[in-house]
C-alpha positions as CSV (number, residue, x, y, z in Angstrom):
1,M,0.0,0.0,0.0
2,S,1.5,3.3,-1.0
3,L,0.7,6.5,0.9
4,D,0.9,10.0,-0.5
5,K,2.0,13.2,1.2
6,A,-1.6,14.3,1.8
7,T,-2.5,11.1,3.5
8,V,0.6,11.2,5.7
9,R,-0.2,14.9,6.6
10,R,-3.7,13.8,7.6
11,I,-2.4,10.9,9.7
12,A,0.0,13.2,11.4
13,T,-2.7,15.7,12.1
14,L,-5.0,13.0,13.6
15,A,-2.1,11.7,15.7
16,R,-1.2,15.2,16.8
17,I,2.4,14.7,15.5
18,E,4.2,17.5,13.9
19,V,5.9,16.3,10.7
20,P,7.7,19.0,8.7
21,D,6.8,19.2,4.9
22,T,10.4,18.2,4.1
23,D,10.0,14.9,6.0
24,L,6.6,13.9,4.5
25,E,8.1,11.9,1.7
26,A,10.4,9.9,4.0
27,V,7.5,9.2,6.5
28,A,5.3,8.2,3.7
29,G,7.8,5.6,2.6
30,Q,8.2,4.3,6.1
31,L,4.5,4.0,6.7
32,S,4.0,2.4,3.4
33,G,6.6,-0.2,4.3
34,I,4.9,-0.9,7.6
35,L,1.5,-1.3,5.9
36,D,3.1,-3.7,3.3
37,W,4.5,-5.8,6.1
38,I,1.0,-6.0,7.7
39,E,-0.5,-7.1,4.4
40,Q,2.2,-9.8,4.3
41,L,1.3,-11.0,7.8
42,K,-2.3,-11.3,6.7
43,E,-1.3,-14.1,4.3
44,V,0.0,-16.3,7.1
45,D,-2.3,-19.3,7.9
46,T,-3.2,-19.1,11.6
47,E,-6.2,-21.4,11.5
48,N,-4.8,-24.0,13.9
49,V,-2.8,-21.7,16.1
50,A,-4.0,-21.1,19.7
51,P,-4.1,-17.5,20.9
52,M,-1.2,-16.6,23.2
53,T,-1.5,-14.6,26.5
54,G,2.3,-14.3,26.7
55,G,5.6,-15.5,25.5
56,T,5.9,-18.4,27.9
57,D,3.6,-20.8,29.8
58,L,4.4,-19.3,33.2
59,K,1.7,-19.4,35.9
60,L,1.3,-16.9,38.6
61,Q,2.3,-18.0,42.0
62,W,-0.3,-17.8,44.7
63,R,0.5,-16.3,48.0
64,K,-1.4,-16.3,51.2
65,D,-3.7,-13.3,51.5
66,A,-2.6,-12.0,54.9
67,V,-1.8,-8.6,56.3
68,T,2.0,-8.5,56.8
69,D,2.3,-5.0,58.0
70,G,0.2,-2.3,59.6
71,D,-0.6,-1.3,63.1
72,K,2.3,1.1,62.9
73,A,0.5,4.4,63.3
74,D,3.1,5.7,65.8
75,K,6.0,5.0,63.3
76,V,4.1,6.5,60.4
77,L,3.2,9.7,62.3
78,A,6.7,10.1,63.9
79,N,7.7,12.5,61.1
80,A,4.4,14.2,60.7
81,P,4.4,17.9,61.7
82,D,0.9,17.6,63.3
83,G,-0.5,14.2,64.2
84,H,-3.7,13.6,66.2
85,D,-5.0,10.2,67.4
86,S,-3.4,8.2,64.5
87,F,-4.3,10.8,61.9
88,F,-2.4,13.5,60.0
89,G,-3.3,17.0,61.1
90,V,-3.8,19.3,58.1
91,P,-4.5,23.1,57.9
92,K,-8.1,24.1,57.6
93,V,-8.9,25.0,54.0
94,V,-12.7,25.7,54.2
95,E,-14.1,28.5,56.2
């Protein structure tokens, strides 16, 4: 598939990419090459190929759903400039 300068300019506008007029010919050639490669991929027979979810057959490891930290309000608030009853004190912003 061959793209002309007007089509490349339209694609660049839609993609919000600034392409100088001097580069339109080169970009048109590159995009045409990409589209030709995609057309070539369409010819590959994928009838008996299962869809992939990744490059390998790795399975996620399960872990116990347990709280491993917490109950450290004193440590968390140690550097707070204004802490009250396990909460951060903040300046009043609404009158």
